[in-house]
VOPAGU-2260 file (C-alpha; in pm, 1 decimal, decimal comma):
REM VOPAGU-2260
SITE   aa  ch    i         X         Y         Z
SITE  MET   A    0       0,0       0,0       0,0
SITE  GLY   A    1     124,1     345,3     -76,0
SITE  PHE   A    2      57,4     679,1    -232,4
SITE  HIS   A    3     244,5     955,4    -408,3
SITE  TRP   A    4     221,6    1328,3    -369,5
SITE  VAL   A    5     196,3    1490,0    -710,3
SITE  ALA   A    6     424,2    1790,7    -727,2
SITE  LYS   A    7     334,8    2002,0   -1028,8
SITE  THR   A    8     655,8    2199,5   -1041,3
SITE  GLU   A    9     704,5    2239,3   -1416,9
SITE  LYS   A   10     516,4    2487,0   -1632,6
SITE  TYR   A   11     420,9    2468,3   -1997,6
SITE  ARG   A   12     204,5    2672,2   -2231,6
SITE  ASN   A   13    -102,1    2515,8   -2390,4
SITE  PRO   A   14     -68,9    2616,3   -2759,3
SITE  LYS   A   15    -436,2    2650,6   -2850,7
SITE  PRO   A   16    -577,8    2882,2   -2578,8
SITE  GLN   A   17    -232,3    3019,0   -2484,6
SITE  GLN   A   18    -277,5    2933,1   -2118,2
SITE  GLU   A   19       6,8    2850,6   -1884,1
SITE  LYS   A   20     -38,8    2514,9   -1711,2
SITE  ARG   A   21     154,0    2311,7   -1456,7
SITE  CYS   A   22     267,8    1951,4   -1488,1
SITE  SER   A   23     452,8    1696,2   -1282,0
SITE  PRO   A   24     807,7    1592,4   -1374,6
SITE  VAL   A   25     710,7    1229,3   -1296,8
SITE  THR   A   26     441,1    1073,6   -1514,5
SITE  LYS   A   27     137,2     894,8   -1371,6
SITE  HIS   A   28     250,8     575,3   -1540,1
SITE  ALA   A   29     595,5     589,3   -1375,8
SITE  SER   A   30     452,1     652,6   -1029,2
SITE  CYS   A   31     199,0     370,0   -1072,4
SITE  LEU   A   32     474,9     128,3   -1178,6
SITE  GLU   A   33     681,7     229,6    -876,7
SITE  LEU   A   34     391,6     155,3    -640,4
SITE  ILE   A   35     325,4    -184,0    -800,7
SITE  THR   A   36     695,6    -274,3    -790,1
SITE  GLN   A   37     711,5    -182,1    -421,9
SITE  ALA   A   38     402,5    -392,9    -348,6
SITE  ILE   A   39     559,7    -692,9    -522,3
SITE  THR   A   40     887,1    -638,3    -333,8
SITE  ASN   A   41     696,3    -632,3      -3,1
SITE  LEU   A   42     514,4    -954,9    -102,4
SITE  ILE   A   43     171,6    -790,9     -95,4
SITE  PRO   A   44     -61,8   -1007,2    -305,0
SITE  LEU   A   45    -215,9    -808,7    -588,5
SITE  ARG   A   46    -532,6    -916,2    -756,1
SITE  PHE   A   47    -651,6    -574,9    -871,4
SITE  VAL   A   48    -491,2    -235,1    -904,2
SITE  VAL   A   49    -723,5      28,8    -765,2
SITE  ARG   A   50    -683,7     381,5    -891,2
SITE  THR   A   51    -872,6     684,6    -771,9
SITE  PRO   A   52   -1057,2     905,2   -1022,9
SITE  HIS   A   53    -794,9    1175,2    -963,2
SITE  GLN   A   54    -530,9     951,8   -1122,2
SITE  THR   A   55    -723,9     895,8   -1443,8
SITE  HIS   A   56    -683,0    1246,9   -1583,2
């Protein structure tokens, strides 16, 4: 079991509406893989991977 804080420290400009947005230097996929790897290392049996709606965007 675990969780990650998402630090949106990088900025980029959305080309269409010309708005400045923030993004995380670590992708959602990379953080999810890290959590799954840690669960396997700790011998936690995984049948399903549960993600919150906040992680789907």
